[in-house]
C-alpha positions in Angstrom: 108.6 73.8 110.1 109.1 75.5 106.6 112.9 75.5 105.5 112.6 79.2 105.2 111.7 79.7 108.9 114.8 77.6 109.8 116.9 79.6 107.5 115.8 82.8 109.1 116.4 81.4 112.5 119.9 80.5 111.7 120.7 84.0 110.0 119.2 85.8 113.0 121.6 83.7 115.3 124.6 84.7 113.3 123.5 88.3 113.2 123.1 88.1 117.1 126.6 86.6 117.5 128.2 89.1 115.2 126.4 92.0 117.0 127.7 90.7 120.3 131.3 91.2 119.0 130.6 94.6 117.3 128.7 95.8 120.4 131.7 95.2 122.7 133.5 97.8 120.6 130.6 100.2 121.1 129.9 100.6 117.5 126.5 99.1 117.2 123.1 99.8 118.6 120.2 97.4 118.2 116.4 98.2 117.8 114.7 95.3 119.3 111.7 95.2 116.9 111.0 91.4 117.3 110.3 91.9 121.1 108.0 94.6 120.3 106.1 92.7 117.6 105.7 89.6 119.8 104.5 91.9 122.8 101.7 93.1 120.6 100.8 89.6 119.5 100.9 88.3 123.0 98.9 91.3 124.5 96.3 91.3 121.6 92.8 90.4 122.6 91.9 89.3 119.0 91.8 85.9 117.6 95.7 85.6 117.1 98.1 83.3 115.6 101.7 83.4 115.9 103.1 82.0 112.6 101.4 80.7 109.5 103.3 78.7 107.0 104.8 80.8 104.4 104.0 78.1 101.8 100.6 79.7 101.6 101.4 83.2 101.6 101.3 83.7 97.8 97.3 83.2 97.5 96.9 85.4 100.2 99.2 88.1 99.0 97.4 88.0 95.7 93.9 88.2 97.3 94.8 90.8 99.9 96.5 92.8 97.0 93.2 92.9 95.1 91.2 93.7 98.2 93.5 96.5 99.3 94.4 98.0 95.9 91.0 97.8 94.3 88.7 98.1 97.2 90.7 100.1 99.5 90.4 97.5 102.5 93.2 98.0 105.2 96.0 95.4 105.3 95.1 95.2 109.2 91.5 94.3 108.4 92.6 91.7 105.8 94.8 89.9 108.2 92.5 90.0 111.1 89.7 88.6 109.0 91.3 86.0 106.8 94.4 84.9 108.8 94.1 86.0 112.4 97.5 87.5 112.2 98.0 90.6 114.5 101.2 92.3 112.9 101.5 90.6 109.6 99.1 90.4 106.6 99.6 87.1 105.0 102.4 85.7 107.2 105.1 87.5 105.4 104.6 91.0 105.0 103.7 93.5 107.9 100.2 95.0 108.1 99.6 98.6 109.4 99.9 97.5 113.1 103.3 95.9 112.6 104.5 98.8 110.4 103.4 101.3 113.2 105.3 99.3 115.8 108.5 99.5 113.8 107.9 103.2 112.7 107.8 104.0 116.6 110.7 101.9 117.7 112.9 103.6 115.0 111.6 107.2 115.9 112.4 106.4 119.5 115.8 105.3 118.5 116.4 108.4 116.3 115.4 110.8 119.0 117.6 108.9 121.5 120.5 109.5 119.1 119.9 113.0 119.0 120.0 113.4 122.8 
């Protein structure tokens, strides 16, 4: 229930309302990244969590940064071991799994635009 989460939800609702207006004029295409990320979370067999409070992201970000940059540990490994997140590292930034999902969705969209 962090205020940042409420702000993001409110902004997303505004973007969705705006996109409905623009979409009716056939000028906007939407890449539904959120659904793809949630599907990965829901179908993951790992010990998962949906959302951790962003209040605690900074200590994890510093710790993960040291492990990743100094020791070369993958973001996905750090998030799985420390937070149980599937697509996020420390509840704010994407790990490799989340990044790969977004990359694939954008590539599919670009290929679709060329057809």
